[in-house]
LOMARMAR-212037 format. One line per 4 residues: number of its first residue (from 1); for each residue y, x, z of N, C-alpha, C. Coordinates in Angstrom, 2 decimals. Each point is the difference from the previous one (the first is absolute). Example, Ala and Ser with C-alpha at 12.3 -4.5 7.8 and 13.67 -1.06 7.14 Angstrom:
2
1	-5.69/13.19/7.80/1.19/-0.89/0.00/1.20/0.90/0.00 ~ 1.05/-0.35/-0.72/1.19/0.82/0.06/1.09/-0.77/0.73
END
This chain:
134
1	-1.19/0.56/0.04/1.07/-0.53/-0.24/1.44/0.56/-0.05 ~ 1.11/0.19/-0.88/0.68/1.10/0.48/1.28/-0.61/0.48 ~ 0.49/0.68/0.43/0.62/-0.01/1.19/1.76/-0.45/-0.38 ~ -0.16/-0.92/1.29/1.51/-1.43/-0.72/0.97/0.93/0.40
5	0.97/-0.39/-1.00/1.83/0.94/0.09/0.71/-1.41/1.00 ~ 0.77/0.11/0.90/0.90/0.09/1.47/1.07/-0.38/-0.85 ~ 0.38/-0.85/-0.28/1.28/-0.43/0.09/0.97/-1.32/0.55 ~ 1.23/0.38/0.66/0.61/-1.31/0.76/1.00/-0.27/-0.74
9	0.34/-1.02/0.54/0.99/-1.29/-0.97/1.43/0.68/-0.09 ~ 0.47/0.13/-0.57/1.53/0.96/-0.39/0.57/-1.66/1.00 ~ 0.03/-1.41/-0.34/1.64/-0.44/0.66/-0.30/0.17/1.54 ~ -1.24/0.47/0.54/-0.04/-0.06/1.75/-0.87/0.72/0.43
13	1.44/1.23/0.92/-1.01/0.81/-0.10/-0.83/0.31/1.22 ~ -1.39/1.05/0.10/-0.60/-0.21/1.45/0.76/0.15/0.90 ~ 0.30/1.20/-0.46/0.98/0.71/1.45/1.23/-0.17/-0.45 ~ 0.61/-0.37/0.82/1.91/-0.10/0.98/0.25/0.81/1.06
17	1.93/-0.43/-0.69/0.78/1.02/1.12/0.38/-0.89/0.87 ~ 0.68/-0.76/-0.07/0.81/-1.23/0.61/-1.10/-0.52/0.61 ~ 0.51/-0.23/1.92/-0.76/-1.27/0.80/-0.58/1.01/1.11 ~ -0.69/-0.55/0.60/-0.55/0.26/0.77/-1.30/0.59/-0.16
21	-0.80/0.13/-1.04/-1.05/0.07/-1.01/0.31/0.68/-0.80 ~ -0.93/1.66/-0.10/-0.31/0.07/-1.32/-0.57/-0.68/-0.98 ~ -1.03/-0.53/0.25/-0.47/-0.70/-0.95/0.08/-1.43/-0.05 ~ -0.48/-0.75/-1.25/0.34/-1.68/-0.12/-1.44/-0.75/0.20
25	0.22/-0.86/0.71/-1.29/-1.47/-0.02/-1.15/0.47/-1.12 ~ 0.40/-0.41/-0.78/0.18/0.23/-1.45/-1.19/1.32/-0.33 ~ 0.13/1.09/0.12/-0.88/0.78/-0.16/-1.09/0.56/1.97 ~ 0.54/-0.78/0.86/-1.30/0.05/1.02/-1.12/-0.97/-0.43
29	0.51/-1.11/-0.79/-0.82/-1.02/-0.59/-1.15/0.16/-1.31 ~ 0.39/1.35/-0.68/-0.14/0.78/-0.93/-1.49/0.05/0.89 ~ 0.46/1.39/0.83/-0.91/1.27/0.37/-1.19/-0.61/1.61 ~ 0.55/-1.31/-0.04/-0.74/-1.18/1.17/-1.00/-0.71/-1.13
33	0.12/0.20/-0.77/-1.33/-1.08/-0.90/-1.13/0.22/0.69 ~ -1.14/-1.34/-0.04/-0.25/-0.32/0.41/-1.75/0.89/-0.48 ~ 0.33/-0.22/-1.53/-0.85/1.65/-1.19/0.76/0.94/0.31 ~ -1.67/1.14/-0.70/0.88/1.23/0.14/0.41/0.12/-0.91
37	0.16/-0.55/-1.28/0.90/-0.26/-1.68/-0.21/-1.16/0.18 ~ 1.35/-0.28/-0.71/0.69/-1.44/-0.78/0.52/0.38/-0.95 ~ 0.59/-1.47/-0.10/0.66/-0.53/-1.17/1.53/-0.13/0.14 ~ 0.60/0.24/-0.25/1.13/-0.19/-0.33/0.74/-0.12/-0.83
41	0.27/-1.62/-0.16/0.55/-1.33/-0.57/1.67/-0.19/0.06 ~ 0.82/1.24/-0.07/1.25/-0.13/-0.38/0.53/0.33/-1.13 ~ -0.70/0.41/-0.95/-0.34/0.08/-1.40/-0.99/-0.68/-0.25 ~ 0.50/-0.97/-0.32/-0.99/-0.98/-0.84/-0.81/0.41/-1.44
45	0.88/0.33/-0.64/-0.31/0.25/-1.41/-1.42/1.52/0.12 ~ 0.34/0.72/0.89/-0.97/0.87/0.56/-0.55/0.28/1.09 ~ -0.96/-0.94/0.85/-0.07/0.79/1.23/-0.49/0.93/0.55 ~ 0.28/1.03/0.46/-1.13/0.95/0.32/-0.15/-0.30/1.75
49	-1.37/1.78/0.11/-0.80/-0.54/1.03/0.82/1.35/0.56 ~ 0.00/0.17/1.52/1.33/0.35/0.85/-1.54/0.36/1.07 ~ 0.25/1.68/0.30/-1.05/0.11/1.21/0.64/0.13/0.77 ~ -0.69/-0.68/1.24/1.29/-0.21/1.37/-0.68/1.87/0.57
53	-0.35/0.52/-0.16/-0.28/1.42/0.72/0.72/0.82/-0.59 ~ 0.54/-0.13/-0.98/0.57/0.85/-1.26/1.76/-0.10/0.24 ~ 0.05/-1.52/0.01/1.51/-0.42/1.07/0.32/0.72/1.33 ~ -0.81/0.20/0.43/-0.12/0.47/1.43/0.19/1.05/-0.14
57	-0.72/1.12/-0.77/0.03/1.54/-0.34/1.51/0.21/-0.59 ~ -0.35/-0.53/-1.12/1.64/0.45/-0.85/0.95/-0.48/0.90 ~ 0.62/-1.17/-0.24/1.00/-0.62/-0.05/0.84/0.33/1.79 ~ -0.62/0.02/0.83/-0.11/0.20/1.24/-0.16/1.05/1.09
61	-0.96/0.95/-1.32/0.24/0.91/1.07/-1.44/0.13/1.24 ~ -0.67/-1.07/-0.59/-1.18/0.22/0.97/0.11/-0.85/1.22 ~ -0.84/-0.10/0.70/0.27/-0.79/1.79/1.38/0.14/0.16 ~ 0.28/1.27/0.49/1.09/0.47/0.23/0.93/-0.88/-0.13
65	0.35/0.54/-1.58/0.69/-1.16/-0.50/0.38/-0.70/-0.05 ~ -0.65/-1.02/0.59/-0.28/-1.25/0.04/0.54/-0.58/1.36 ~ -0.24/1.00/1.00/0.60/-0.11/1.33/1.51/0.28/0.35 ~ 0.23/1.12/-0.45/1.16/-0.24/-0.07/1.60/-1.09/-1.20
69	-0.63/-0.22/-0.93/0.43/-0.77/-0.55/0.05/-1.40/0.39 ~ -1.25/-0.04/1.05/0.24/-1.26/0.55/0.49/-0.04/2.31 ~ 0.40/1.30/-0.47/0.78/0.70/1.39/-1.26/-0.26/0.86 ~ -1.34/0.50/0.65/-0.37/-0.02/0.64/-1.41/1.00/0.42
73	-0.57/-0.23/0.79/-1.34/1.31/0.34/-0.85/-0.18/-0.78 ~ -0.51/1.19/-0.82/-1.45/-0.33/0.15/-1.30/-0.77/0.91 ~ 0.21/0.73/1.42/-0.77/-0.07/1.02/0.45/-0.97/1.22 ~ 1.58/0.02/0.13/-0.09/-1.12/0.60/1.10/-1.62/0.02
77	0.30/0.29/-1.73/0.43/-1.18/-0.31/1.23/-0.27/0.27 ~ 0.81/-0.87/0.16/1.65/-0.31/-0.15/-0.10/-0.59/1.38 ~ 1.53/0.52/0.61/0.44/-0.13/1.35/-0.55/-1.16/0.57 ~ -0.27/-1.14/-0.69/0.12/-1.52/0.01/0.91/-1.04/1.85
81	0.46/0.72/-0.12/1.61/-0.78/0.60/0.04/-1.24/-0.60 ~ 0.63/-0.22/0.48/0.92/-1.63/-1.29/0.60/0.26/-0.55 ~ 1.06/1.06/-0.14/1.31/0.23/-1.03/-0.90/0.24/-1.19 ~ -1.41/0.87/0.91/0.01/0.64/-1.83/-1.29/-1.00/-0.84
85	-0.40/-0.71/1.24/-0.79/-0.94/-1.13/0.62/-1.31/-0.14 ~ 1.02/-0.25/0.02/1.35/-0.47/-0.71/0.30/0.74/-1.41 ~ 0.47/0.72/0.35/0.41/1.09/-1.19/-1.62/0.15/-1.16 ~ -0.50/-0.31/0.37/-1.30/-0.19/-1.44/-0.44/-1.21/0.04
89	0.10/-0.53/0.89/-0.13/-1.66/-0.67/0.98/-0.53/-0.37 ~ 1.29/0.54/-0.48/1.50/0.02/-0.61/-0.36/0.30/-1.59 ~ -0.55/1.21/0.28/0.11/0.65/-1.29/-1.16/-0.25/-0.38 ~ -1.05/-0.07/0.54/-1.59/-0.49/-1.21/-0.74/-1.45/0.18
93	-0.06/-0.11/0.90/0.61/-1.26/0.00/-1.27/-0.55/1.08 ~ -0.56/-1.33/0.83/-0.84/-0.10/0.41/-1.06/0.09/-0.37 ~ -0.72/0.92/0.28/-2.42/0.18/0.13/-0.37/-1.55/0.02 ~ 0.34/-0.78/-1.04/-0.90/-1.41/0.54/0.17/-1.09/-1.51
97	-1.51/0.28/0.13/0.08/-1.27/-1.52/0.41/-1.44/-0.05 ~ 0.55/-0.93/-0.27/0.98/-1.35/0.51/-1.52/-0.80/-0.47 ~ 0.45/-0.66/1.53/-1.34/-1.05/0.35/-0.15/-1.00/-1.21 ~ -1.78/-0.08/-0.71/-0.26/-0.84/-0.63/0.31/-1.73/0.19
101	0.17/-0.64/-1.76/1.10/-1.33/0.60/-1.61/-0.37/0.31 ~ -0.16/-0.72/0.90/-1.01/-0.67/0.70/-0.37/-1.41/-1.32 ~ -0.93/-1.18/-0.33/0.49/-1.27/-0.22/-0.43/-0.74/0.61 ~ 0.41/-1.48/0.71/0.30/-0.83/0.32/-1.98/-0.45/-0.43
105	-0.29/-0.76/0.38/-1.35/-1.00/0.05/0.65/-1.43/-1.49 ~ 0.89/0.14/0.72/0.19/-1.46/-0.50/0.55/0.58/-1.69 ~ 1.42/1.32/0.17/-0.23/0.32/-1.76/-1.15/0.97/-0.59 ~ -1.31/0.11/0.94/-1.89/-0.10/-0.96/-0.12/-0.77/-0.51
109	0.32/-1.68/0.61/-0.24/-1.59/-0.35/0.52/-0.17/-1.51 ~ 0.92/0.34/0.65/0.86/-0.66/-1.13/-0.06/1.22/-1.82 ~ -0.39/0.66/-0.21/-0.61/1.17/-0.42/-0.96/-0.54/-0.58 ~ -0.35/-0.46/-0.05/-1.27/-0.70/-0.71/-0.04/-1.12/-0.73
113	0.78/-0.48/0.30/1.02/-1.11/-0.33/1.19/0.00/-1.65 ~ -0.08/1.61/-0.18/0.47/0.73/-1.23/-1.24/0.11/-1.51 ~ -0.98/-0.69/0.73/-1.82/0.83/-1.75/0.40/-2.07/0.01 ~ 0.10/-0.24/-0.94/-0.85/-1.08/-0.21/-1.22/-1.25/0.27
117	-0.62/1.50/-0.04/-1.73/-0.30/-0.09/0.46/-0.76/1.28 ~ 0.73/0.55/1.06/-0.60/0.11/1.48/1.18/-1.82/0.11 ~ 0.89/-0.02/-1.22/0.97/-1.39/0.29/-1.00/-1.39/-0.37 ~ -1.01/0.33/-1.54/-1.31/-1.07/0.15/-0.51/0.00/0.87
121	-1.26/1.23/0.29/-0.72/-0.52/1.20/0.60/-0.49/0.85 ~ 1.60/-0.09/0.99/0.50/-0.92/0.03/-0.36/-1.07/0.52 ~ 0.94/-0.22/-1.40/-0.09/-1.78/-0.56/-1.67/-0.18/-0.31 ~ -0.91/0.29/-0.06/-1.44/-0.43/-0.16/0.12/0.19/1.25
125	-0.15/0.42/1.26/-0.20/0.09/1.30/0.46/-1.70/0.37 ~ 1.22/-0.46/-0.44/1.00/-0.90/0.81/-0.72/-1.03/-0.86 ~ -0.36/0.09/-1.45/-0.48/-1.18/-0.47/-2.00/-0.58/0.32 ~ -0.40/1.54/0.43/-1.46/-0.70/0.51/0.25/-0.14/1.65
129	0.14/0.17/0.22/0.97/-0.31/2.09/0.41/-1.93/-0.42 ~ 0.65/0.11/-1.01/0.46/-1.45/-0.21/-1.13/-0.94/-0.54 ~ -0.47/0.45/-0.40/-1.62/-0.51/-0.62/-0.78/-0.64/1.43 ~ -0.43/1.42/0.35/-0.87/-0.33/0.85/0.64/-1.21/1.46
133	0.64/-0.18/0.10/1.18/-0.49/1.22/-0.12/-1.68/-0.37 ~ 0.31/-0.14/-1.79/0.70/-1.42/-0.12/-2.32/-0.06/-0.72
END
């Protein structure tokens, strides 16, 4: 398998100089992807494969480079003070998924009547009950 070339998006730099941290949340998302190699869909005409380990080594200078960009320590992490956590949350966002949209039982029942076959069966059931009662 030939080695893949790593290219970063011209419009979004991975490292930045302004702000508290010198790395963008998008860059962290790319290197923290669950696959060892993932597809970058930012260029829809020619999507490319990016190796996360190659991104870590070449763009950030290894794990030490990522730790320096995130202003943290590899052994102890960040300080954990409320101010530090508030800064990180403001910059990177919350580390949580939005709650799923759970449908109510009434919504699930009413979705069944969107299908015309179910409406025909309901009509047949009503006719059958009426004939059985009379």
